[in-house]
N, C-alpha and C positions, 0 to 999 in steps of 0.2 A: 410038255407044258409050254404055253406061250411065254415069251420072255417077260412081258409086262406083268404077268401073274406073280413074278418074283420081286418086283420093284416095290420098295418101301418108302422111297423119297424121290421127289421130282422138283426141278426148277422149271418155271413157266415164263415164256417171253418170246419175242420175235428173234432175238439173238442174231441180228444182222451184223455180220463181221466177226462175231465171237471175240469181242475186244476185252480189255482188261476188266471192265466192269462186269461183263457177262461171266468171265471166268471166276469171279468172286462168288457168284451164285452157283455155278456149275460144280465148283470144288466141294460143295456141301452135300451133294445128292448122288443117287444111283443112276438117274436118267434125266433127260432134258426133253421137255415138251415145247416144241417150236411152233409158234403160230405163223403159218406160211401165207404170204400175200404174193400177188403178181405185181412186178414193178422193177424199178431200178434199185440195185442192191450193191452193197459192199461184197457180200458173199451170197449168191443166189441159191435157193432150193437146197437140195441134198448136199451141196458143197460145204455147208456149214458143219456137217458131220466129219469133215476132214480135219477140223481143228479141235476136236475133243475125242477122248477115248471113251466117253460115256455113251450109253445107248440114246439115240435120238429118235423121238416119236413126233410125227408131223400132224398137226391139225390145220387144215386149210381154212383160212379166215371166212371165205364165202360159205363154208359148210356149218360154221358155228356162230356166225355173227348174229343170228336170230335167237340164240338161246338166252334165256333169262339167267341171272347169276345162279339161281337154284338148279336149273337144268344143266348148266356148265359144270358145277361141282358134282352133280349126279353122274354126268358123263365121265368125269375123272375117276370116280369111285367104281364105275362099271369097267373102265379100261385098266385100272390099277387096284384090284380088290384088296391088296395088302397095304395100301397106302397109309403111311403114318406121318409123313412130313412133307410140306410144300414150302419151297423157297421162292420168293418173288422180289422184284426191285421196289424201291420206295414209291415209284410212280406207276405201279402196275394197276391196270384197269381191265375188267373183263365183263362179259355179258352184253346183252343187247343195248346199244347206245352207250357203251362204257359205263353202265349203271352200277357195276360192282368195282370195289377197290380192295385194298389189303384189309381194311377194317371189316368189310362185309365178308371177305373170305374167312376171316377168323370166326365170324358168327356162324357160317354155314358148314365149315369143316371141323370135325371134332378132334382131329389130330393137331400136330404142331404146325404153326405157320411162322416162318422166319422172314422178316422184311429186312432186306439189305439196303443200307444207306447209300447215298450217292458216292461213287468212287471218283477220285480226282487224280490227275497227274500233274505235278508241279503247279497246283492251284487251278488247273483247267478241268472242269467236269468232263468225264468220259461218256460221250453219247455218240451213237451212230451218225446222227445228223451233223454233229461237230466234225467228225472225221470226214464225212462227205464234203463239208464246206472247205476243210483244209485241202482236200484233193482238188476241188474246183479252183482253188487259189494256187495250185501247184506246190503247196507246202507239204510235200510228201514225207519229209522227216518228222514233222509234227503229227501227221496222220499215223505214221508207223509207230510213233511213241505211244499214242493213245490205244492203238490196236494191240501193242505188245508184240508185234511181228511186222514183217515187211508186207505191204499190200500186194496181193496177187490177183491177176485176172487170167481167164483161160479163153482161147479162141481157136477157130478153125483156120487153117492155112488156105489162102485163096490166091488167084492170079492177080499180079500187080500190073503196073504200067509197062514193065519190061525194060525200062531205061536205067534202073538202078545198077544192075550188074555191068551194063555197057558204059554208062557215063559217070557213075558215082561209086557206090559199094553194093555188094549183093545183100539183099534183105529178104526176110520172110514177111509177107503181107498177111495180116490177120483180120478175120471178121469176128468181132466181139459183141455179144449181146448180153443184156440184163445186168451188166456191171456199171458202177459209177466210174467213168474214166476221168483221169486228172486233167488239169489245165492244158490247153494245146501248147506243145513244146517238145523239147528233146530231153530225154532222161537217161541217167545211168541206171541200168537194169540188169537183171539176170533172166535168162531164157531157158526154160526146161524143154529139152529135146529127148523124148523117151523118158528115161529115169535120171538123166544127168542135167545139172544146172550149169550153164555157161555164162561168163561175163558178156554183156552186150550193151549196145546203145540203141535206144528206141525213140521213134517219133510218133506223136499222137496229134492229129489235127488235120486241117485242110491244107493240101499241097498247093499253097498260093503261088509258088514260083513255076509250077509245071501245069498240071491239069485242073487244079482247083478242087479236086474231090477230097472227101474226108478219108483218112487212112490211119491205120495203126501198123507201123513197120518196125522190125527189129533186125539189127545187124549183129551177128555173132563176132566177137573180137578174136583175132589171132587164130582163126580156125575156118577151114573150108567146110561148108555144109555138104556132107556126102549123102545123107539120107534125108529126104523130105518127109517130115512127119505130118499126119493129117491134123493133129491137134497139138498145141503147145501152150505152156503157161508162161506168164510174164510177171516178173517181180519188180516193182518200182522202188528204187533206193534213193534217188536224189534228182532234183531238177537241174539241168545244165543251162538251158536257156528257153525263153518263150518262143513261140512260133513267129516268124517274120518273113516278109517277101524279100527276095534278092533280085538284083537287076539283071543278072545273067547266070547261066548254068555254071560258069567258071567261078563266080563269087560264091555260089551255093556249094560247089565242090571244095573250095578252100575252107568254108565254114564246117562242112561235114568232117573234114580231116581234123579240124580243131576240136570238134565235138568228140571225136573218137579219142583223142589224146586226153581231153578233160575227163571222159568216162573212165579211162584207165587209171587216172590219178584218184578219182573218187572211189573206184572199186578196189584200189589198193594193189 
């Protein structure tokens, strides 16, 4: 039997980031219906399923955007034949041109519809767009507070300038797509190599003192990198400083050493 044939309750939304507000919805149901779009994300695509133990079912927006509210509900009932309960957020819209809302959903669905009010953290409404704005401002601790976890990105290891190990400190250079990156600067981070998280200090931004190119680089603290992994995860914990230009390599080297010490303090 297909798994969805056993589902009696679902939460519907984009669930970008699986933040504190999203988890309020997800806690009430058997499965999560994720409306998938292509674009910049806190947590892209299937990665959202890593932050919940509930079954995740993906509807791509381009495939359903033309459905009327009636057709959308009919699609749900076809995919979840035992459906008894739907949970949505207070600002939920569905159907062509966002013509349906929670009130319309209650009219079209004969089962229970639960509408979850806005969730706040210390008076701040929890929204994906708010979290993204905090990241763009470098306010990582605030973004993490609204997420209810530390913000993570995943990237592929690529070839760097080749001068880090010679002139500064060894780093892993990462190519990261589809994630909202934080403000250009240096961060206290943790880097996942294989299945192990390591304390690290990471740079995001244009290398204005060297080649001017955009880069995401991470330096593992107090450990030599013995095995180069093709893919690594990066967890942002706190901003150390914003990106700036230095007048010489020597001045940059002094600052990097200071960044490393600051990261050790922040990481405890």
